[in-house]
ZALO-303925 format. One record per residue: residue number from 1; residue in three letters; x, y, z of N, C-alpha, C, O in turn. Coordinates in Angstrom, 1 decimal, padded with zeros to 4 digits. Example, Ala and Ser with C-alpha at 12.3 -4.5 7.8 and 13.67 -1.06 7.14 Angstrom:
rec n->1, res->ALA, nxx->013.2, nyy->-005.7, nzz->007.8, caxx->012.3, cayy->-004.5, cazz->007.8, cxx->013.2, cyy->-003.3, czz->007.8, oxx->014.2, oyy->-003.3, ozz->008.5
rec n->2, res->SER, nxx->012.8, nyy->-002.2, nzz->007.1, caxx->013.7, cayy->-001.1, cazz->007.1, cxx->012.9, cyy->000.0, czz->007.9, oxx->013.4, oyy->001.1, ozz->008.0
This chain:
rec n->1, res->MET, nxx->-014.3, nyy->-047.0, nzz->120.0, caxx->-013.3, cayy->-046.1, cazz->119.3, cxx->-013.1, cyy->-046.6, czz->117.9, oxx->-012.9, oyy->-045.7, ozz->117.0
rec n->2, res->GLU, nxx->-013.1, nyy->-047.8, nzz->117.6, caxx->-013.0, cayy->-048.4, cazz->116.3, cxx->-014.1, cyy->-047.9, czz->115.4, oxx->-013.8, oyy->-047.6, ozz->114.2
rec n->3, res->GLU, nxx->-015.3, nyy->-047.9, nzz->115.9, caxx->-016.4, cayy->-047.4, cazz->115.1, cxx->-016.3, cyy->-045.9, czz->114.7, oxx->-016.6, oyy->-045.5, ozz->113.6
rec n->4, res->TRP, nxx->-015.7, nyy->-045.1, nzz->115.7, caxx->-015.5, cayy->-043.7, cazz->115.4, cxx->-014.4, cyy->-043.5, czz->114.3, oxx->-014.6, oyy->-042.7, ozz->113.4
rec n->5, res->ASP, nxx->-013.4, nyy->-044.3, nzz->114.4, caxx->-012.3, cayy->-044.2, cazz->113.3, cxx->-012.9, cyy->-044.6, czz->111.9, oxx->-012.6, oyy->-044.0, ozz->110.9
rec n->6, res->HIS, nxx->-013.7, nyy->-045.6, nzz->111.9, caxx->-014.4, cayy->-046.0, cazz->110.7, cxx->-015.3, cyy->-044.9, czz->110.1, oxx->-015.2, oyy->-044.7, ozz->108.9
rec n->7, res->ALA, nxx->-016.1, nyy->-044.3, nzz->111.0, caxx->-016.9, cayy->-043.2, cazz->110.5, cxx->-016.1, cyy->-042.0, czz->110.0, oxx->-016.5, oyy->-041.4, ozz->109.0
rec n->8, res->ARG, nxx->-015.0, nyy->-041.7, nzz->110.7, caxx->-014.1, cayy->-040.6, cazz->110.2, cxx->-013.5, cyy->-040.9, czz->108.9, oxx->-013.4, oyy->-040.0, ozz->108.0
rec n->9, res->ARG, nxx->-013.0, nyy->-042.1, nzz->108.7, caxx->-012.4, cayy->-042.5, cazz->107.4, cxx->-013.5, cyy->-042.4, czz->106.3, oxx->-013.2, oyy->-042.0, ozz->105.2
rec n->10, res->GLU, nxx->-014.7, nyy->-042.8, nzz->106.5, caxx->-015.8, cayy->-042.7, cazz->105.5, cxx->-016.0, cyy->-041.3, czz->105.2, oxx->-016.2, oyy->-040.9, ozz->104.0
rec n->11, res->ALA, nxx->-016.1, nyy->-040.4, nzz->106.2, caxx->-016.3, cayy->-039.0, cazz->106.0, cxx->-015.2, cyy->-038.4, czz->105.2, oxx->-015.4, oyy->-037.6, ozz->104.3
rec n->12, res->GLU, nxx->-013.9, nyy->-038.8, nzz->105.5, caxx->-012.8, cayy->-038.3, cazz->104.7, cxx->-012.9, cyy->-038.7, czz->103.2, oxx->-012.6, oyy->-038.0, ozz->102.3
rec n->13, res->ALA, nxx->-013.3, nyy->-040.0, nzz->103.0, caxx->-013.4, cayy->-040.5, cazz->101.7, cxx->-014.5, cyy->-039.7, czz->100.9, oxx->-014.4, oyy->-039.4, ozz->099.7
rec n->14, res->ILE, nxx->-015.6, nyy->-039.4, nzz->101.6, caxx->-016.7, cayy->-038.7, cazz->100.9, cxx->-016.2, cyy->-037.3, czz->100.5, oxx->-016.5, oyy->-036.8, ozz->099.4
rec n->15, res->VAL, nxx->-015.5, nyy->-036.6, nzz->101.5, caxx->-015.0, cayy->-035.3, cazz->101.2, cxx->-014.0, cyy->-035.3, czz->100.0, oxx->-014.0, oyy->-034.4, ozz->099.2
rec n->16, res->GLU, nxx->-013.1, nyy->-036.3, nzz->100.1, caxx->-012.1, cayy->-036.4, cazz->099.0, cxx->-012.8, cyy->-036.6, czz->097.6, oxx->-012.4, oyy->-036.1, ozz->096.6
rec n->17, res->ASP, nxx->-013.9, nyy->-037.4, nzz->097.6, caxx->-014.6, cayy->-037.6, cazz->096.4, cxx->-015.3, cyy->-036.3, czz->095.9, oxx->-015.2, oyy->-036.1, ozz->094.7
rec n->18, res->HIS, nxx->-015.8, nyy->-035.6, nzz->096.8, caxx->-016.5, cayy->-034.3, cazz->096.4, cxx->-015.4, cyy->-033.3, czz->095.9, oxx->-015.6, oyy->-032.6, ozz->094.9
rec n->19, res->VAL, nxx->-014.3, nyy->-033.3, nzz->096.5, caxx->-013.2, cayy->-032.4, cazz->096.1, cxx->-012.7, cyy->-032.8, czz->094.7, oxx->-012.5, oyy->-032.0, ozz->093.8
rec n->20, res->ALA, nxx->-012.5, nyy->-034.1, nzz->094.5, caxx->-012.1, cayy->-034.6, cazz->093.2, cxx->-013.1, cyy->-034.3, czz->092.1, oxx->-012.7, oyy->-033.9, ozz->091.0
rec n->21, res->LYS, nxx->-014.4, nyy->-034.5, nzz->092.4, caxx->-015.4, cayy->-034.2, cazz->091.4, cxx->-015.5, cyy->-032.7, czz->091.1, oxx->-015.6, oyy->-032.3, ozz->089.9
rec n->22, res->ALA, nxx->-015.3, nyy->-031.8, nzz->092.1, caxx->-015.4, cayy->-030.4, cazz->091.9, cxx->-014.1, cyy->-029.9, czz->091.1, oxx->-014.3, oyy->-029.0, ozz->090.3
rec n->23, res->ALA, nxx->-013.0, nyy->-030.5, nzz->091.3, caxx->-011.8, cayy->-030.2, cazz->090.5, cxx->-011.9, cyy->-030.5, czz->089.0, oxx->-011.3, oyy->-029.9, ozz->088.2
rec n->24, res->MET, nxx->-012.7, nyy->-031.5, nzz->088.7, caxx->-012.9, cayy->-031.9, cazz->087.3, cxx->-013.9, cyy->-031.1, czz->086.6, oxx->-013.9, oyy->-031.1, ozz->085.3
rec n->25, res->LYS, nxx->-014.7, nyy->-030.3, nzz->087.3, caxx->-015.7, cayy->-029.5, cazz->086.6, cxx->-015.0, cyy->-028.3, czz->086.0, oxx->-014.1, oyy->-027.7, ozz->086.6
rec n->26, res->PRO, nxx->-015.4, nyy->-027.9, nzz->084.8, caxx->-014.7, cayy->-026.7, cazz->084.2, cxx->-015.3, cyy->-025.4, czz->084.9, oxx->-016.4, oyy->-025.4, ozz->085.4
rec n->27, res->ASP, nxx->-014.4, nyy->-024.4, nzz->084.9, caxx->-014.8, cayy->-023.1, cazz->085.4, cxx->-015.8, cyy->-022.5, czz->084.5, oxx->-015.6, oyy->-022.6, ozz->083.3
rec n->28, res->VAL, nxx->-016.8, nyy->-021.8, nzz->085.0, caxx->-017.8, cayy->-021.2, cazz->084.2, cxx->-017.8, cyy->-019.7, czz->084.6, oxx->-018.0, oyy->-019.3, ozz->085.7
rec n->29, res->ASP, nxx->-017.6, nyy->-018.9, nzz->083.5, caxx->-017.7, cayy->-017.4, cazz->083.7, cxx->-019.0, cyy->-017.0, czz->083.0, oxx->-019.2, oyy->-017.3, ozz->081.8
rec n->30, res->VAL, nxx->-019.7, nyy->-016.1, nzz->083.6, caxx->-021.0, cayy->-015.7, cazz->083.0, cxx->-020.9, cyy->-014.1, czz->083.0, oxx->-020.7, oyy->-013.5, ozz->083.9
rec n->31, res->LEU, nxx->-021.2, nyy->-013.6, nzz->081.8, caxx->-021.3, cayy->-012.2, cazz->081.6, cxx->-022.8, cyy->-011.9, czz->081.5, oxx->-023.5, oyy->-012.5, ozz->080.7
rec n->32, res->MET, nxx->-023.2, nyy->-010.9, nzz->082.3, caxx->-024.6, cayy->-010.5, cazz->082.3, cxx->-024.8, cyy->-009.0, czz->082.1, oxx->-023.9, oyy->-008.3, ozz->082.5
rec n->33, res->LYS, nxx->-025.9, nyy->-008.6, nzz->081.6, caxx->-026.2, cayy->-007.2, cazz->081.5, cxx->-026.4, cyy->-006.6, czz->082.9, oxx->-027.0, oyy->-007.2, ozz->083.7
rec n->34, res->SER, nxx->-025.9, nyy->-005.4, nzz->083.1, caxx->-025.9, cayy->-004.8, cazz->084.4, cxx->-027.4, cyy->-004.3, czz->084.6, oxx->-028.1, oyy->-004.1, ozz->083.7
rec n->35, res->GLU, nxx->-027.7, nyy->-004.2, nzz->085.9, caxx->-029.0, cayy->-003.8, cazz->086.3, cxx->-029.3, cyy->-002.3, czz->086.0, oxx->-030.4, oyy->-001.9, ozz->085.7
rec n->36, res->GLU, nxx->-028.2, nyy->-001.5, nzz->086.0, caxx->-028.3, cayy->-000.1, cazz->085.7, cxx->-028.2, cyy->000.3, czz->084.2, oxx->-028.3, oyy->001.4, ozz->083.8
rec n->37, res->ASP, nxx->-028.0, nyy->-000.8, nzz->083.4, caxx->-027.9, cayy->-000.6, cazz->081.9, cxx->-026.7, cyy->000.2, czz->081.6, oxx->-026.7, oyy->001.0, ozz->080.6
rec n->38, res->HIS, nxx->-025.6, nyy->000.0, nzz->082.3, caxx->-024.3, cayy->000.6, cazz->082.0, cxx->-023.6, cyy->-000.2, czz->080.9, oxx->-023.8, oyy->-001.4, ozz->080.8
rec n->39, res->PRO, nxx->-022.7, nyy->000.4, nzz->080.1, caxx->-022.0, cayy->-000.4, cazz->079.1, cxx->-021.0, cyy->-001.3, czz->079.8, oxx->-020.5, oyy->-001.0, ozz->080.8
rec n->40, res->PHE, nxx->-020.9, nyy->-002.5, nzz->079.2, caxx->-020.0, cayy->-003.5, cazz->079.8, cxx->-018.7, cyy->-003.5, czz->079.0, oxx->-018.7, oyy->-003.8, ozz->077.8
rec n->41, res->ILE, nxx->-017.6, nyy->-003.2, nzz->079.7, caxx->-016.3, cayy->-003.0, cazz->079.0, cxx->-015.3, cyy->-004.0, czz->079.7, oxx->-014.8, oyy->-003.7, ozz->080.8
rec n->42, res->PRO, nxx->-015.1, nyy->-005.2, nzz->079.1, caxx->-014.1, cayy->-006.1, cazz->079.8, cxx->-012.7, cyy->-005.5, czz->079.6, oxx->-012.3, oyy->-005.1, ozz->078.5
rec n->43, res->SER, nxx->-012.0, nyy->-005.5, nzz->080.7, caxx->-010.7, cayy->-004.9, cazz->080.6, cxx->-009.8, cyy->-005.4, czz->081.7, oxx->-010.3, oyy->-005.9, ozz->082.8
rec n->44, res->THR, nxx->-008.5, nyy->-005.3, nzz->081.5, caxx->-007.6, cayy->-005.6, cazz->082.6, cxx->-007.2, cyy->-004.4, czz->083.4, oxx->-006.5, oyy->-004.5, ozz->084.4
rec n->45, res->LYS, nxx->-007.7, nyy->-003.2, nzz->083.0, caxx->-007.5, cayy->-002.0, cazz->083.8, cxx->-008.6, cyy->-001.7, czz->084.8, oxx->-009.7, oyy->-002.2, ozz->084.6
rec n->46, res->SER, nxx->-008.3, nyy->-000.9, nzz->085.8, caxx->-009.3, cayy->-000.6, cazz->086.8, cxx->-010.2, cyy->000.5, czz->086.1, oxx->-010.0, oyy->001.0, ozz->085.1
rec n->47, res->GLN, nxx->-011.3, nyy->000.7, nzz->086.8, caxx->-012.3, cayy->001.7, cazz->086.3, cxx->-011.7, cyy->003.1, czz->086.3, oxx->-012.0, oyy->003.8, ozz->085.4
rec n->48, res->ASP, nxx->-010.9, nyy->003.4, nzz->087.3, caxx->-010.2, cayy->004.7, cazz->087.3, cxx->-009.3, cyy->004.9, czz->086.1, oxx->-009.2, oyy->006.0, ozz->085.5
rec n->49, res->GLU, nxx->-008.5, nyy->003.8, nzz->085.8, caxx->-007.6, cayy->003.9, cazz->084.6, cxx->-008.4, cyy->004.1, czz->083.3, oxx->-008.0, oyy->004.8, ozz->082.5
rec n->50, res->LEU, nxx->-009.5, nyy->003.3, nzz->083.2, caxx->-010.3, cayy->003.4, cazz->082.0, cxx->-010.9, cyy->004.8, czz->081.8, oxx->-011.0, oyy->005.4, ozz->080.7
rec n->51, res->THR, nxx->-011.4, nyy->005.3, nzz->083.0, caxx->-011.9, cayy->006.7, cazz->082.9, cxx->-010.9, cyy->007.7, czz->082.5, oxx->-011.2, oyy->008.6, ozz->081.7
rec n->52, res->GLN, nxx->-009.7, nyy->007.6, nzz->082.9, caxx->-008.6, cayy->008.5, cazz->082.5, cxx->-008.3, cyy->008.4, czz->081.0, oxx->-008.2, oyy->009.4, ozz->080.4
rec n->53, res->VAL, nxx->-008.3, nyy->007.2, nzz->080.6, caxx->-008.0, cayy->006.9, cazz->079.1, cxx->-009.1, cyy->007.5, czz->078.3, oxx->-008.8, oyy->008.2, ozz->077.3
rec n->54, res->TYR, nxx->-010.3, nyy->007.3, nzz->078.6, caxx->-011.5, cayy->007.8, cazz->077.8, cxx->-011.6, cyy->009.3, czz->077.9, oxx->-012.0, oyy->009.9, ozz->077.0
rec n->55, res->ARG, nxx->-011.2, nyy->009.8, nzz->079.1, caxx->-011.2, cayy->011.3, cazz->079.2, cxx->-010.2, cyy->011.9, czz->078.3, oxx->-010.5, oyy->013.0, ozz->077.6
rec n->56, res->TRP, nxx->-009.0, nyy->011.4, nzz->078.2, caxx->-008.0, cayy->011.9, cazz->077.2, cxx->-008.5, cyy->011.8, czz->075.8, oxx->-008.2, oyy->012.7, ozz->075.0
rec n->57, res->LYS, nxx->-009.1, nyy->010.6, nzz->075.5, caxx->-009.6, cayy->010.4, cazz->074.1, cxx->-010.7, cyy->011.5, czz->073.8, oxx->-010.7, oyy->012.0, ozz->072.7
rec n->58, res->ALA, nxx->-011.6, nyy->011.7, nzz->074.7, caxx->-012.6, cayy->012.7, cazz->074.5, cxx->-012.0, cyy->014.1, czz->074.3, oxx->-012.5, oyy->014.9, ozz->073.5
rec n->59, res->THR, nxx->-011.0, nyy->014.5, nzz->075.1, caxx->-010.4, cayy->015.8, cazz->075.0, cxx->-009.7, cyy->015.9, czz->073.7, oxx->-009.8, oyy->016.9, ozz->073.0
rec n->60, res->GLY, nxx->-009.0, nyy->014.9, nzz->073.2, caxx->-008.4, cayy->014.9, cazz->071.9, cxx->-009.4, cyy->015.0, czz->070.8, oxx->-009.1, oyy->015.7, ozz->069.8
rec n->61, res->GLY, nxx->-010.5, nyy->014.3, nzz->070.9, caxx->-011.5, cayy->014.4, cazz->069.9, cxx->-012.1, cyy->015.8, czz->069.8, oxx->-012.4, oyy->016.3, ozz->068.8
rec n->62, res->LEU, nxx->-012.3, nyy->016.4, nzz->071.0, caxx->-012.8, cayy->017.8, cazz->071.0, cxx->-011.8, cyy->018.8, czz->070.4, oxx->-012.2, oyy->019.7, ozz->069.6
rec n->63, res->ILE, nxx->-010.5, nyy->018.6, nzz->070.7, caxx->-009.5, cayy->019.5, cazz->070.1, cxx->-009.5, cyy->019.3, czz->068.5, oxx->-009.4, oyy->020.3, ozz->067.8
rec n->64, res->LEU, nxx->-009.6, nyy->018.1, nzz->068.1, caxx->-009.6, cayy->017.8, cazz->066.6, cxx->-010.9, cyy->018.4, czz->066.0, oxx->-010.8, oyy->018.9, ozz->064.9
rec n->65, res->PHE, nxx->-012.0, nyy->018.3, nzz->066.7, caxx->-013.3, cayy->018.9, cazz->066.2, cxx->-013.1, cyy->020.4, czz->066.0, oxx->-013.5, oyy->021.0, ozz->065.0
rec n->66, res->VAL, nxx->-012.6, nyy->021.1, nzz->067.0, caxx->-012.5, cayy->022.6, cazz->067.0, cxx->-011.5, cyy->022.9, czz->065.9, oxx->-011.7, oyy->023.9, ozz->065.2
rec n->67, res->ALA, nxx->-010.4, nyy->022.2, nzz->065.8, caxx->-009.4, cayy->022.5, cazz->064.7, cxx->-010.0, cyy->022.3, czz->063.3, oxx->-009.8, oyy->023.1, ozz->062.4
rec n->68, res->GLY, nxx->-010.8, nyy->021.2, nzz->063.2, caxx->-011.4, cayy->021.0, cazz->061.9, cxx->-012.4, cyy->022.0, czz->061.6, oxx->-012.6, oyy->022.5, ozz->060.4
rec n->69, res->PHE, nxx->-013.2, nyy->022.5, nzz->062.6, caxx->-014.2, cayy->023.5, cazz->062.4, cxx->-013.5, cyy->024.8, czz->062.0, oxx->-014.0, oyy->025.6, ozz->061.1
rec n->70, res->GLY, nxx->-012.3, nyy->025.1, nzz->062.6, caxx->-011.6, cayy->026.3, cazz->062.3, cxx->-011.0, cyy->026.2, czz->060.8, oxx->-011.0, oyy->027.2, ozz->060.1
rec n->71, res->ALA, nxx->-010.5, nyy->025.1, nzz->060.4, caxx->-010.0, cayy->024.9, cazz->059.1, cxx->-011.1, cyy->025.0, czz->058.1, oxx->-010.9, oyy->025.6, ozz->057.0
rec n->72, res->LEU, nxx->-012.3, nyy->024.6, nzz->058.4, caxx->-013.5, cayy->024.7, cazz->057.5, cxx->-013.8, cyy->026.2, czz->057.4, oxx->-014.1, oyy->026.7, ozz->056.3
rec n->73, res->GLY, nxx->-013.7, nyy->026.9, nzz->058.5, caxx->-014.0, cayy->028.4, cazz->058.4, cxx->-013.0, cyy->029.1, czz->057.5, oxx->-013.4, oyy->030.0, ozz->056.7
rec n->74, res->VAL, nxx->-011.7, nyy->028.8, nzz->057.7, caxx->-010.7, cayy->029.4, cazz->056.9, cxx->-010.9, cyy->029.0, czz->055.4, oxx->-010.8, oyy->029.9, ozz->054.5
rec n->75, res->THR, nxx->-011.2, nyy->027.8, nzz->055.1, caxx->-011.4, cayy->027.4, cazz->053.7, cxx->-012.6, cyy->028.1, czz->053.1, oxx->-012.5, oyy->028.5, ozz->052.0
rec n->76, res->LEU, nxx->-013.7, nyy->028.1, nzz->053.8, caxx->-014.9, cayy->028.8, cazz->053.3, cxx->-014.7, cyy->030.3, czz->053.1, oxx->-015.1, oyy->030.9, ozz->052.1
rec n->77, res->THR, nxx->-013.9, nyy->030.9, nzz->054.0, caxx->-013.6, cayy->032.3, cazz->053.9, cxx->-012.8, cyy->032.6, czz->052.7, oxx->-013.0, oyy->033.5, ozz->051.9
rec n->78, res->ALA, nxx->-011.8, nyy->031.7, nzz->052.5, caxx->-010.9, cayy->031.9, cazz->051.3, cxx->-011.7, cyy->031.6, czz->050.0, oxx->-011.4, oyy->032.3, ozz->049.0
rec n->79, res->ARG, nxx->-012.6, nyy->030.7, nzz->050.0, caxx->-013.3, cayy->030.4, cazz->048.8, cxx->-014.4, cyy->031.4, czz->048.5, oxx->-014.6, oyy->031.8, ozz->047.3
rec n->80, res->PHE, nxx->-015.2, nyy->031.8, nzz->049.5, caxx->-016.4, cayy->032.6, cazz->049.3, cxx->-016.3, cyy->034.0, czz->049.9, oxx->-017.2, oyy->034.8, ozz->049.9
rec n->81, res->GLY, nxx->-015.1, nyy->034.3, nzz->050.4, caxx->-014.9, cayy->035.6, cazz->051.0, cxx->-015.0, cyy->036.8, czz->050.1, oxx->-015.1, oyy->036.6, ozz->048.9
rec n->82, res->PRO, nxx->-014.9, nyy->038.0, nzz->050.6, caxx->-015.0, cayy->039.2, cazz->049.7, cxx->-013.9, cyy->039.2, czz->048.8, oxx->-012.7, oyy->038.9, ozz->049.1
rec n->83, res->THR, nxx->-014.1, nyy->039.6, nzz->047.6, caxx->-013.0, cayy->039.8, cazz->046.6, cxx->-012.6, cyy->041.2, czz->046.6, oxx->-013.4, oyy->042.2, ozz->046.7
rec n->84, res->PRO, nxx->-011.3, nyy->041.5, nzz->046.5, caxx->-010.8, cayy->042.9, cazz->046.5, cxx->-011.0, cyy->043.6, czz->045.2, oxx->-010.6, oyy->044.8, ozz->045.1
């Protein structure tokens, strides 16, 4: 029984040593290129939230483009349109 207790104490010491060494190692985070070649966007938001944000930005950009194109048409018409 004494031999068994000695073996158990040695095993506990080994495990505690491994745990202590593992706790001292710094955490390592690795960023790698995806296999599907998708863009990597580090964020605290979920993918659904990011999709919604980028969808609104794309819609706003499209609206600004159409408004700018319309303003260009009005400007060109006023500048080069038929004279009365």
